[in-house]
C-alpha positions as CSV (number, residue, x, y, z in Angstrom):
1,M,5.1,13.5,5.7
2,S,7.0,13.5,3.0
3,E,8.7,15.8,4.9
4,D,7.9,13.4,7.7
5,S,9.2,16.0,11.1
6,E,11.0,13.1,13.0
7,P,11.5,12.9,16.3
8,V,7.6,13.9,16.9
9,A,5.3,14.4,13.7
10,R,4.8,18.1,13.2
11,H,1.5,17.7,11.6
12,R,-0.2,16.9,14.6
13,S,-0.5,20.3,16.1
14,R,-2.5,19.0,19.2
15,R,-3.9,15.4,20.6
16,P,-7.3,14.8,19.2
17,P,-10.4,15.3,21.7
18,A,-11.4,12.9,24.4
19,P,-14.2,10.6,22.9
20,G,-17.3,11.7,24.7
21,S,-16.2,14.8,25.6
22,R,-17.5,18.4,24.4
23,A,-14.4,19.3,22.3
24,A,-14.9,15.7,20.7
25,D,-18.8,17.0,19.8
26,A,-17.7,20.0,18.9
27,A,-14.5,18.0,16.5
28,D,-17.6,15.8,15.1
29,A,-19.9,18.8,14.3
30,A,-17.0,20.5,12.5
31,A,-16.1,17.6,10.4
32,A,-19.7,16.5,9.5
33,A,-20.2,20.1,8.2
34,A,-17.1,20.2,6.5
35,A,-17.7,17.0,5.2
36,G,-19.2,18.0,1.7
37,P,-20.8,15.1,-0.4
38,T,-21.7,11.8,1.5
39,S,-20.9,8.3,0.4
40,D,-24.6,7.3,0.1
41,G,-24.7,6.5,-4.2
42,P,-21.9,7.4,-7.0
43,I,-19.6,9.2,-6.4
44,A,-19.3,12.7,-8.4
45,I,-16.1,13.4,-9.4
46,A,-15.8,16.9,-10.8
47,K,-14.1,20.4,-11.6
48,Q,-10.8,18.0,-12.4
49,A,-7.8,19.8,-14.1
50,K,-8.8,20.4,-17.9
51,P,-6.7,18.7,-20.6
52,G,-3.8,21.1,-21.6
53,P,-0.2,22.4,-21.4
54,A,-0.3,22.6,-17.4
55,N,-1.3,18.8,-17.4
56,A,0.0,17.3,-20.2
57,R,2.9,15.4,-18.7
58,W,0.4,14.0,-16.1
59,R,-1.9,12.5,-19.0
60,A,0.9,11.1,-20.2
61,L,2.1,9.1,-17.0
62,L,-1.0,8.0,-16.6
63,A,-1.8,6.6,-20.0
64,E,1.3,4.5,-19.5
65,G,-0.7,2.3,-17.3
66,G,0.0,0.2,-14.7
67,P,1.8,1.7,-10.9
68,I,3.0,4.5,-10.6
69,L,5.6,4.5,-8.1
70,A,6.1,7.6,-5.7
71,D,8.9,8.7,-3.5
72,G,9.7,8.0,-0.3
73,A,10.5,10.1,3.0
74,M,12.3,13.6,2.7
75,G,12.6,14.4,6.2
76,T,14.0,10.8,7.6
77,M,16.6,11.3,4.5
78,L,17.3,15.1,5.8
79,F,17.6,13.9,9.7
80,A,20.3,11.1,8.5
81,S,22.2,14.0,7.1
82,G,22.5,16.4,9.7
83,L,18.6,18.9,10.3
84,Q,18.1,19.1,14.0
85,F,14.8,18.9,15.6
86,G,13.1,22.2,15.4
87,D,15.1,23.6,12.3
88,P,12.7,23.9,9.1
89,P,13.7,21.9,6.2
90,E,13.0,23.8,3.1
91,V,15.8,25.9,4.4
92,W,18.1,23.5,3.0
93,N,16.8,24.1,-0.6
94,V,19.2,27.2,-0.7
95,S,21.8,26.8,2.1
96,Q,22.3,22.7,1.5
97,P,21.0,22.4,-2.2
98,E,23.2,19.5,-3.1
99,V,22.0,17.6,0.0
100,V,18.2,17.9,-0.8
101,R,19.4,16.7,-4.6
102,R,21.1,14.1,-3.9
103,I,18.1,12.8,-1.9
104,H,16.2,13.2,-4.8
105,R,18.3,11.6,-7.1
106,G,18.1,8.4,-4.8
107,Y,14.4,8.2,-5.3
108,L,14.7,9.3,-8.8
109,E,17.3,6.3,-9.0
110,A,15.2,3.8,-7.3
111,G,12.4,3.5,-9.9
112,S,10.2,6.8,-8.5
113,R,7.7,8.6,-11.4
114,I,6.6,11.0,-8.9
115,V,8.8,13.2,-6.9
116,M,8.1,15.3,-4.1
117,T,9.7,18.8,-3.5
118,N,11.1,19.6,-0.2
119,T,8.3,21.9,0.5
120,F,6.3,20.3,3.1
121,G,5.7,23.2,6.0
122,G,6.7,25.8,3.2
123,N,3.5,27.7,3.7
124,R,3.7,31.0,5.5
125,L,1.8,30.5,8.6
126,R,4.8,27.3,9.4
127,L,7.5,29.6,8.4
128,R,6.5,32.3,10.2
129,L,7.4,29.9,14.0
130,H,10.8,30.6,12.5
131,G,11.1,34.4,11.0
132,L,10.7,33.3,7.2
133,H,7.4,34.3,6.4
134,E,8.6,36.3,3.9
135,R,10.6,33.9,1.9
136,V,7.7,31.8,1.4
137,G,7.9,32.5,-2.9
138,E,12.1,32.0,-2.5
139,L,12.2,28.8,-0.4
140,N,9.1,27.3,-2.7
141,R,10.5,28.5,-6.3
142,T,13.9,26.8,-5.4
143,A,13.4,23.8,-4.3
144,A,10.7,23.1,-7.6
145,I,13.8,24.2,-9.4
146,I,16.6,22.1,-7.7
147,L,14.0,19.2,-8.5
148,R,13.4,19.3,-11.9
149,A,16.8,19.7,-12.7
150,E,17.3,16.1,-11.1
151,V,14.3,15.0,-12.6
152,D,16.3,16.3,-16.1
153,A,19.6,15.2,-15.6
154,A,17.7,11.2,-14.8
155,G,16.3,11.4,-18.4
156,G,13.5,13.8,-17.5
157,Q,10.1,11.3,-17.0
158,A,9.1,11.9,-13.6
159,L,6.9,14.3,-12.4
160,V,8.0,17.3,-10.1
161,A,5.3,17.6,-7.1
162,G,4.8,20.3,-5.1
163,D,4.5,19.5,-1.9
164,I,1.9,21.1,0.2
165,G,1.2,19.9,3.9
166,P,-1.2,21.6,6.6
167,T,-0.8,25.1,8.0
168,G,-0.3,23.4,11.2
169,E,-3.3,26.0,12.8
170,I,-6.4,24.6,13.5
171,M,-9.2,25.6,11.4
172,A,-12.3,28.0,12.5
173,P,-15.0,26.8,14.5
174,L,-12.6,24.9,16.4
175,G,-9.9,26.9,16.2
176,T,-8.8,30.5,14.1
177,L,-8.2,30.0,11.0
178,S,-10.7,31.3,8.8
179,D,-11.4,29.5,5.0
180,E,-10.7,33.0,4.1
181,E,-6.6,33.2,5.1
182,A,-6.3,29.3,4.9
183,V,-7.1,29.6,1.2
184,E,-4.7,33.0,0.6
185,V,-2.1,30.6,2.5
186,F,-2.5,27.6,-0.1
187,A,-2.6,30.1,-3.4
188,E,0.6,31.9,-2.2
189,Q,2.3,28.5,-1.9
190,A,0.8,26.9,-5.3
191,A,2.0,29.8,-7.0
192,A,5.2,30.0,-5.6
193,L,5.5,26.1,-6.5
194,I,4.1,26.9,-10.1
195,A,6.4,29.5,-10.6
196,G,9.1,27.2,-10.6
197,G,8.1,24.8,-12.3
198,V,5.9,21.9,-10.7
199,D,4.0,19.1,-12.5
200,V,1.6,18.4,-9.7
201,I,0.6,19.8,-6.7
202,W,0.5,17.6,-4.0
203,I,-1.6,18.5,-0.9
204,E,-1.0,15.5,2.1
205,T,-1.0,14.6,6.0
206,M,-4.7,16.6,6.3
207,S,-6.4,15.6,9.0
208,H,-9.8,18.6,8.3
209,L,-11.8,18.3,5.3
210,S,-12.1,22.6,5.6
211,E,-8.2,22.6,5.7
212,I,-8.2,20.3,2.6
213,R,-10.6,21.7,1.0
214,A,-8.9,25.3,1.3
215,A,-5.7,23.9,0.5
216,I,-7.6,22.5,-3.1
217,Q,-9.0,26.2,-3.3
218,G,-5.7,28.0,-3.3
219,A,-4.0,25.9,-5.7
220,R,-6.9,25.9,-8.6
221,Q,-6.4,29.9,-7.7
222,A,-2.8,29.6,-8.5
223,S,-3.7,27.1,-11.6
224,A,-6.6,26.0,-13.0
225,G,-4.8,23.5,-15.0
226,I,-2.5,21.9,-12.9
227,P,-3.3,18.5,-11.6
228,I,-3.8,18.3,-7.8
229,I,-2.9,15.0,-6.2
230,A,-4.8,15.4,-2.3
231,T,-4.1,13.2,0.5
232,M,-5.1,13.1,3.9
233,T,-3.9,10.7,7.2
234,F,-6.2,8.0,8.5
235,D,-4.3,7.2,11.9
236,T,-7.0,7.1,14.3
237,R,-9.6,3.9,14.0
238,G,-9.8,4.5,10.4
239,H,-10.7,7.8,10.4
240,T,-8.0,10.8,10.3
241,M,-7.5,12.4,13.9
242,M,-10.6,14.7,13.0
243,G,-12.7,11.9,12.4
244,V,-13.4,12.5,9.1
245,S,-14.1,8.6,7.0
246,P,-12.4,7.3,4.2
247,E,-15.6,7.6,2.5
248,Q,-16.3,11.0,3.4
249,A,-12.7,11.9,2.5
250,V,-13.0,10.3,-0.9
251,A,-16.6,12.0,-1.5
252,S,-15.4,15.1,-0.5
253,L,-11.9,15.4,-2.5
254,A,-13.3,13.8,-5.8
255,A,-16.3,16.6,-5.9
256,W,-14.1,19.2,-5.2
257,G,-11.7,18.1,-7.8
258,A,-8.5,16.5,-6.6
259,D,-7.4,14.4,-9.8
260,A,-5.9,11.5,-7.3
261,I,-7.1,10.6,-3.8
262,G,-5.6,8.9,-1.2
263,G,-3.8,8.6,2.5
264,N,-0.9,9.0,3.0
265,C,1.7,9.3,6.8
266,G,-0.1,7.3,9.5
267,N,0.8,3.9,11.9
268,G,2.4,2.1,8.7
269,P,0.6,-0.2,5.5
270,D,-1.8,-2.5,8.1
271,E,-3.7,0.7,9.0
272,L,-3.7,2.4,5.4
273,L,-4.6,-1.0,3.4
274,P,-8.4,-1.2,5.1
275,V,-8.9,3.1,3.6
276,I,-7.7,1.9,0.3
277,E,-10.3,-0.9,0.0
278,R,-12.7,1.4,1.5
279,M,-11.8,4.2,-1.2
280,R,-12.0,1.8,-3.9
281,A,-16.0,0.1,-2.4
282,A,-16.8,3.6,-2.8
283,A,-15.1,5.6,-5.6
284,P,-14.0,2.4,-8.0
285,G,-13.6,5.3,-10.9
286,V,-11.1,7.4,-8.6
287,T,-7.2,7.6,-8.8
288,L,-6.1,6.3,-5.7
289,V,-3.1,7.2,-3.6
290,A,-0.9,5.1,-1.1
291,K,1.8,6.1,0.6
292,S,2.0,5.0,4.6
293,N,5.1,5.1,6.8
294,A,7.4,2.7,7.0
295,G,5.7,0.8,9.8
296,M,4.7,1.9,13.5
297,P,6.7,4.8,15.1
298,E,8.7,4.2,18.2
299,L,10.0,6.4,20.3
300,V,14.0,5.7,21.1
301,D,15.8,8.5,22.4
302,L,13.4,11.1,21.6
303,R,13.3,9.9,17.8
304,A,11.3,8.4,15.8
305,V,12.4,5.2,14.3
306,Y,9.9,3.1,11.8
307,R,10.4,-0.9,11.7
308,A,9.5,-1.8,8.5
309,D,12.7,-2.8,6.4
310,P,12.8,-2.8,2.7
311,P,10.6,-6.4,1.8
312,T,8.3,-5.0,4.2
313,M,7.2,-2.3,2.1
314,A,7.8,-4.1,-1.1
315,E,5.3,-6.5,0.1
316,A,3.0,-3.2,1.4
317,G,3.1,-2.3,-2.3
318,L,1.8,-5.3,-3.5
319,A,-1.1,-5.1,-1.4
320,F,-1.9,-1.5,-1.8
321,Q,-1.8,-2.1,-5.9
322,A,-4.1,-5.0,-5.0
323,A,-6.6,-2.8,-3.2
324,G,-7.1,-0.4,-6.2
325,A,-4.1,2.0,-5.2
326,R,-2.6,3.2,-8.6
327,I,0.0,5.4,-7.0
328,I,2.0,4.2,-4.6
329,G,5.1,4.7,-2.2
330,A,5.9,5.2,1.3
331,C,6.5,8.5,4.0
332,C,8.0,8.5,7.1
333,G,10.9,5.8,8.0
334,S,11.4,5.2,4.2
335,T,14.6,5.8,2.0
336,P,15.5,4.7,-1.2
337,A,16.3,1.1,-0.8
338,H,12.7,1.0,0.6
339,L,11.3,2.4,-2.9
340,K,13.9,0.3,-4.8
341,A,12.0,-2.7,-3.3
342,M,8.5,-1.8,-3.9
343,A,9.8,-1.3,-7.6
344,E,11.3,-4.2,-8.0
345,A,7.9,-6.0,-6.2
346,L,5.5,-3.6,-8.6
347,A,7.6,-4.5,-11.6
348,V,7.8,-0.6,-12.7
349,S,10.5,0.3,-14.8
350,L,13.3,1.8,-13.7
């Protein structure tokens, strides 16, 4: 995540079904049904945010040319600051806002031009696990406001991205979460983030096309003009946990109107690099995003440890750029030091 839920990744609500099992066959069928357009023929890019005041800052950033540095992990930094496993990080937006602001400040000082709010798990279904489902509006608006304050203090050159992660539920027919409820849940969170003043909505760490489609629809319900960045996690032999290929992902997300598309999280840069290459081959006109974990996570004393150091992530940033990614950042295990090294390697202006 940008809210990378250590020591165990919270976005993995269930283990993937065993290959060849009935559950695996059902997952494959569900993924195919949700896949939307295939990668055969030209990729259709449609329904993106139309030019207007709601996306002027996004369009201006793209017009600058060159690579765009995103930020790094939020959860890694929060755990280092005392967040306990199982506690909702989003509460820190109101209980310890200076800690959250300091983390944002570190990424801004490192050169990040797109910084994400501390709201990865800020939807009603995840917050309900902590009895906080009635505070969706407060926690998301506050997150956007405190990040905006840091961006403005740093000169206002970065974009505030409203971070939306998975619900933690399984979409029907494999699970019980309907499309209608999912859209409603995501629309509620997106509306709160937009009310707080975000420049873009960043939907991340998704594995099921039905869920990311619902998230895009929810964001569009909240605002017809807000730019949407959409990234999935390709951590299962070049596919997402639910069997989605890079080609399926880029074709579907482009058709559903995402303004930038790519991958995040996973098992490190080596895993994400071929995903970006395959997306570029399938859709050369799409703005691509690469935001990998800082290496393969290892479990040490019940905590996830990521071994990739700043120079390693700097090399990865250059590889992602060569593969066709325009927006490049890092995910779980990364720190401002990683992002600073990436900024220097990519020669982005600080």
